[in-house]
C-alpha positions in Angstrom: -23.0 70.4 145.1 -23.2 74.0 144.8 -21.9 75.4 141.3 -18.4 77.4 141.9 -18.7 80.7 140.7 -16.5 82.2 137.7 -15.2 85.4 136.6 -18.5 86.3 135.0 -20.6 85.5 137.9 -18.5 88.1 140.0 -19.0 90.7 137.7 -21.8 93.1 138.8 -25.1 93.3 136.6 -25.6 97.1 136.6 -25.8 99.7 133.8 -22.6 100.8 131.5 -21.6 104.4 131.4 -22.6 103.6 127.3 -26.1 104.1 128.3 -25.5 107.6 129.2 -23.1 108.2 126.4 -26.1 106.9 123.8 -28.6 109.2 125.1 -26.4 112.3 125.4 -26.0 112.0 121.5 -29.7 111.0 120.6 -29.1 107.6 120.0 -31.6 104.6 121.0 -30.8 101.2 121.7 -32.2 99.9 118.5 -30.1 101.9 116.4 -27.0 101.0 118.5 -27.8 97.4 118.2 -28.1 97.5 114.3 -24.4 99.3 114.2 -23.0 96.2 115.8 -22.3 93.2 113.8 -22.2 89.8 115.4 -19.1 87.7 114.1 -19.3 84.2 115.7 -21.3 81.0 115.0 -24.8 80.9 113.3 -25.3 84.8 114.0 -22.2 85.6 112.1 -22.9 88.8 109.9 -26.2 89.5 111.7 -26.9 92.8 113.7 -26.9 92.6 117.2 -30.6 91.8 118.6 -32.4 94.6 120.5 -32.8 92.3 123.7 -28.7 91.6 123.4 -27.8 95.2 123.1 -30.3 96.2 126.0 -28.8 93.3 128.2 -25.4 94.7 127.8 -26.0 98.5 128.2 -28.3 98.0 131.3 -26.9 95.0 132.9 -23.4 94.6 131.7 -24.6 90.9 130.3 -22.4 90.2 127.2 -23.8 88.4 124.1 -22.3 84.8 123.9 -21.0 84.2 120.5 -19.1 87.5 119.6 -16.1 88.5 121.4 -15.9 91.5 124.0 -12.9 92.7 122.1 -15.1 92.9 118.9 -18.1 94.6 120.4 -15.9 97.4 122.2 -13.8 97.8 119.0 -17.1 98.4 117.1 -18.5 100.5 119.6 -16.0 102.6 119.8 -15.8 103.2 115.9 -19.5 103.8 116.3 -19.1 106.6 119.0 -16.3 108.2 116.9 -18.5 108.5 114.2 -21.2 110.3 116.4 -18.4 112.5 117.2 -17.8 111.5 120.8 -14.5 112.9 122.1 -11.9 110.0 122.8 -11.7 110.6 126.8 -15.5 110.0 127.0 -15.3 106.9 124.5 -12.6 105.1 126.8 -15.4 105.5 129.7 -18.1 103.6 127.7 -17.3 100.3 129.4 -17.1 101.3 132.9 -20.0 100.8 135.4 -22.3 103.6 136.2 -23.7 102.3 139.7 -25.9 105.3 140.7 -28.0 104.8 136.9 -28.0 108.5 136.5 -30.0 108.0 132.9 -32.6 105.7 134.6 -36.2 106.4 133.2 -34.8 109.0 130.7 -35.0 108.8 126.8 -32.3 109.6 124.3 -32.1 113.3 123.5 -34.9 114.3 120.6 -36.7 111.3 121.5 -39.8 110.6 123.7 -41.1 107.1 125.0 -41.7 105.0 122.0 -40.5 107.5 119.5 -37.3 108.0 117.6 -35.7 111.5 117.2 -36.8 114.1 114.8 -40.0 112.4 113.7 -42.5 114.8 112.4 -45.5 115.6 114.9 -47.9 115.1 112.4 -51.4 113.5 112.7 -51.6 110.6 111.0 -54.3 110.4 107.8 -56.3 107.2 108.2 -56.8 105.3 104.8 -60.5 105.7 103.5 -62.5 104.7 100.5 -64.1 107.2 98.3 -67.6 106.8 98.7 -70.5 106.6 96.3 -71.8 110.1 97.3 -68.4 111.4 96.7 -68.0 109.8 93.1 -71.6 111.2 92.5 -70.9 114.6 93.5 -67.6 115.2 91.8 -68.7 113.1 88.7 -66.0 110.6 89.5 -66.4 107.3 87.5 -63.4 105.6 89.5 -60.9 106.6 92.4 -58.0 108.8 90.9 -55.7 106.9 93.2 -56.6 103.4 92.9 -54.0 101.9 90.2 -53.3 104.9 89.5 -50.1 104.2 87.5 -50.9 102.1 84.8 -48.1 103.0 82.6 -45.1 105.7 82.0 -47.9 109.0 81.3 -49.3 108.3 85.0 -45.9 108.8 86.5 -45.7 112.3 88.2 -42.3 113.7 87.8 -41.3 116.9 89.6 -38.0 118.4 88.3 -36.3 116.7 91.5 -38.3 113.1 90.8 -37.2 113.7 86.8 -33.3 113.8 87.8 -33.5 110.8 90.1 -35.4 108.7 87.4 -32.4 109.8 84.9 -29.8 108.8 87.3 -31.3 105.5 88.0 -31.7 104.6 84.3 -27.8 105.7 83.6 -26.9 103.8 86.5 -28.9 100.7 85.1 -27.3 101.3 82.1 -23.8 102.4 82.2 -23.0 101.5 86.0 -22.5 103.4 89.2 -23.7 103.2 93.2 -26.7 104.9 94.1 -29.1 105.3 97.0 -32.6 106.5 96.5 -34.0 107.5 100.1 -37.5 108.9 101.0 -40.6 108.8 103.3 -43.0 106.0 103.2 -45.1 106.8 100.3 -42.8 109.1 98.7 -42.6 107.4 95.2 -39.7 105.3 95.6 -41.4 101.9 94.4 -43.0 103.9 91.5 -39.6 104.9 90.3 -38.3 101.6 90.8 -41.3 99.8 88.6 -40.6 103.0 86.2 -37.1 102.1 85.7 -37.7 98.2 85.2 -40.7 99.4 82.7 -38.6 101.7 80.8 -36.0 98.9 80.4 -38.0 96.7 78.9 -40.2 98.7 77.0 -37.2 100.5 75.1 -35.3 97.4 74.7 -32.1 97.9 76.5 -29.8 95.0 77.6 -30.0 95.5 81.2 -30.6 92.6 83.5 -32.0 93.8 86.9 -31.5 91.4 89.7 -33.6 91.6 92.5 -33.0 89.6 96.0 -36.1 88.2 96.9 -35.3 88.0 100.8 -38.3 89.7 102.8 -36.6 90.8 105.4 -33.6 92.7 104.2 -32.0 92.8 107.8 -31.2 89.1 107.3 -29.9 89.5 103.7 -26.4 88.1 103.4 -23.8 88.3 100.7 -24.6 84.5 100.3 -28.1 85.6 99.5 -27.2 88.2 97.1 -24.7 85.7 95.5 -27.7 83.4 95.0 -29.8 86.0 93.4 -27.1 86.8 90.5 -26.6 83.3 90.0 -30.0 82.1 89.7 -31.2 85.4 87.6 -28.3 85.0 85.1 -28.1 81.2 85.0 -31.3 79.5 85.9 -31.4 76.3 87.3 -27.5 76.1 87.8 -26.2 74.7 91.2 -24.8 77.3 93.5 -21.6 76.3 95.4 -21.9 76.1 99.4 -18.9 77.9 100.0 -18.7 81.8 99.7 -15.5 82.0 98.0 -16.9 79.4 95.6 -20.1 81.7 95.3 -18.0 84.5 94.7 -16.2 83.0 91.5 -19.4 81.7 90.2 -20.8 85.2 90.2 -17.6 86.6 88.9 -18.0 84.1 86.0 -21.6 84.5 84.8 -21.1 88.4 85.4 -18.4 88.2 82.7 -19.9 86.1 80.4 -23.3 87.7 80.3 -21.2 91.3 79.9 -19.2 89.8 77.1 -22.3 88.9 75.4 -23.6 92.6 75.6 -25.6 92.7 78.4 -25.6 95.1 81.6 -26.4 94.4 84.9 -27.9 96.3 88.3 -28.4 94.9 91.5 -31.9 96.5 93.1 -32.4 96.1 96.9 -35.6 97.6 98.2 -36.2 98.1 102.2 -32.4 98.7 102.2 -32.5 100.6 105.1 -32.7 97.4 107.0 -29.3 96.1 105.9 -26.8 95.1 108.0 -23.4 97.1 108.3 -21.7 93.9 107.4 -24.1 93.4 104.2 -23.5 96.9 103.3 -19.7 96.7 103.3 -20.0 93.6 101.1 -21.7 95.7 98.5 -18.2 97.4 97.9 -16.9 93.9 96.7 -19.7 93.5 94.3 -19.3 97.0 92.9 -15.6 96.4 92.5 -16.2 93.4 90.3 -14.9 94.2 86.8 -13.7 92.8 83.3 -11.0 94.8 82.1 -12.1 98.5 82.3 -16.1 97.3 82.4 -17.8 97.2 85.9 -19.9 94.1 86.0 -22.7 95.4 88.5 -24.3 98.4 89.2 -26.1 98.9 92.6 -29.3 100.5 93.4 -30.5 100.9 97.0 -33.9 102.0 97.7 -35.0 102.5 101.2 -36.6 105.3 103.8 -34.6 108.2 105.4 -33.2 105.7 107.9 -30.9 104.8 104.7 -29.4 108.1 104.5 -28.5 107.7 108.2 -27.1 104.4 107.9 -25.0 105.9 104.7 -23.8 108.7 107.0 -19.9 108.3 107.5 -20.1 109.8 111.1 -22.6 107.3 112.3 -21.0 104.3 110.5 -17.5 105.0 110.3 -16.7 101.1 109.9 -18.5 101.3 106.3 -16.9 104.4 105.2 -15.4 102.7 102.0 -19.0 101.9 100.8 -20.2 104.9 102.0 -17.9 107.1 100.1 -18.5 105.3 96.9 -22.2 105.7 96.9 -24.1 108.7 95.7 -27.6 109.3 97.5 -30.7 110.7 96.0 -33.4 111.9 98.3 -37.1 112.1 97.3 -38.2 115.6 98.3 -42.0 116.3 99.0 -44.5 117.8 96.6 -44.8 121.0 98.4 -44.1 123.3 95.3 -45.7 121.0 92.7 -49.0 119.7 94.4 -51.3 121.3 92.3 -49.6 120.0 89.0 -49.6 116.4 90.9 -53.4 116.5 91.5 -54.0 117.9 88.1 -52.4 115.0 86.5 -54.2 112.4 88.9 -57.6 113.7 88.2 -56.9 114.4 84.3 -56.4 110.5 84.2 -59.7 110.0 85.4 -61.4 112.5 83.0 -62.1 115.2 86.0 -61.2 118.9 85.9 -59.4 119.6 89.1 -60.8 123.3 89.1 -64.3 122.2 89.2 -63.4 120.3 92.5 -60.9 122.3 94.1 -61.2 125.8 95.4 -58.1 128.3 94.7 -57.2 128.0 98.5 -57.3 123.9 98.6 -53.7 123.3 97.9 -52.5 125.9 100.5 -54.6 123.8 102.7 -53.3 120.6 101.7 -49.9 122.2 102.6 -50.9 123.5 105.7 -52.3 120.4 107.0 -49.3 118.1 106.2 -46.6 120.8 107.6 -45.4 121.1 110.9 -42.6 123.0 112.7 -39.1 121.2 113.4 -36.9 121.9 116.2 -37.4 125.7 115.6 -40.3 127.7 114.0 -38.3 128.6 110.9 -37.5 124.7 110.7 -40.6 123.2 108.7 -41.2 119.6 108.4 -43.3 118.4 105.2 -45.1 115.2 104.7 -46.5 116.4 101.4 -45.8 113.1 99.9 -48.1 111.3 97.3 -49.4 108.8 99.7 -50.1 110.8 102.5 -51.9 113.6 100.0 -53.9 110.6 98.4 -55.6 109.8 101.6 -56.0 113.3 102.6 -57.9 114.3 99.7 -60.1 111.2 99.5 -61.1 112.2 103.3 -61.7 115.6 102.1 -63.8 114.6 99.2 -66.0 112.4 101.4 -66.3 115.1 104.0 -67.5 117.5 101.3 -70.0 115.1 99.9 -71.2 114.4 103.4 -71.7 118.3 103.9 -73.2 119.0 100.3 -70.4 121.3 99.7 -69.7 121.2 95.8 -65.7 122.0 96.2 -62.8 121.0 98.5 -61.3 124.3 100.1 -58.7 125.1 102.8 -61.6 125.5 105.5 -63.0 121.9 105.1 -59.0 120.5 104.7 -58.5 122.1 108.2 -61.3 120.4 109.8 -59.7 116.6 108.9 
């Protein structure tokens, strides 16, 4: 006996006008998926999967566990945050039978890329060759295990400011997000903060959730981390309500014993919007006038985007309370950075690099942005380290006594 058709079966599987709106505003499907938080069943609190978002946008196939009205509500808020006019938002869930955006990509994007990524050739990782070590009298690689103490941490004026902001936040409270490109020094600053707290004997408890995929970090997982770190071996309640009460209790007891507490979350750019919203609840915990928990988020530049109220309007309460600090490139202090790295391995920078070498490195790692006046710099520690190692190896191969701009241009 054939199955009777239901209302859902009768709906056409064709693109929604939402597809075109997202493309016109430079938003890819992955970004949209992360902006929608599921509200039912075992996926509650998690962002919409990329596959589910694609099915919705392209085929009008709705997720099974989250009500349509909730997806529509969150989508409208997301589009409003992008600055989409209200009359356009109203059309988002209408059909686009002609599929006029078929084969197109979001404005500012190319296939397989996200918008506004720097067009700079990647620097492959190389080991420093024995020939290069011998030529430049280097007994060890200046960039391997290069931070073994506070004296090895390079601090520009911007980095020194962020370092002090992190320290003040950990000791006295606050809510800070540090955003920076991969290899810009975020992890080094986090390690420096933890080392400084221990070295100077400050009564600060650092809580770092160990969930590898921060995209699935939940409020419950954060509760577990706080309870485990402050009261090891204690039984953690099953319900979120009981966990919240236990968290407030252990934080209060520890605070009255003279401790401060800081929650540090790395890879925070992967946090779901729902978890981001929950952070406000943790930050609001207090004992009298004293805040019980400071929060430090560390992530890639996408974190700054996630904390943009125009894109994630539904998280505005937490976004408005979070100070954002961005790690900038080393453009103006590149020579100082390299001098420190080579000094720690007893090498003289001036004997290895020609006067124009730093300019050559900056030129190799800088590209025009949207306009020729807009420059995109990737002069970050990790990228610089890789480029310099390749330059030293090439100089040794050519028998060139010093690294200069002409040699770097060949890389």
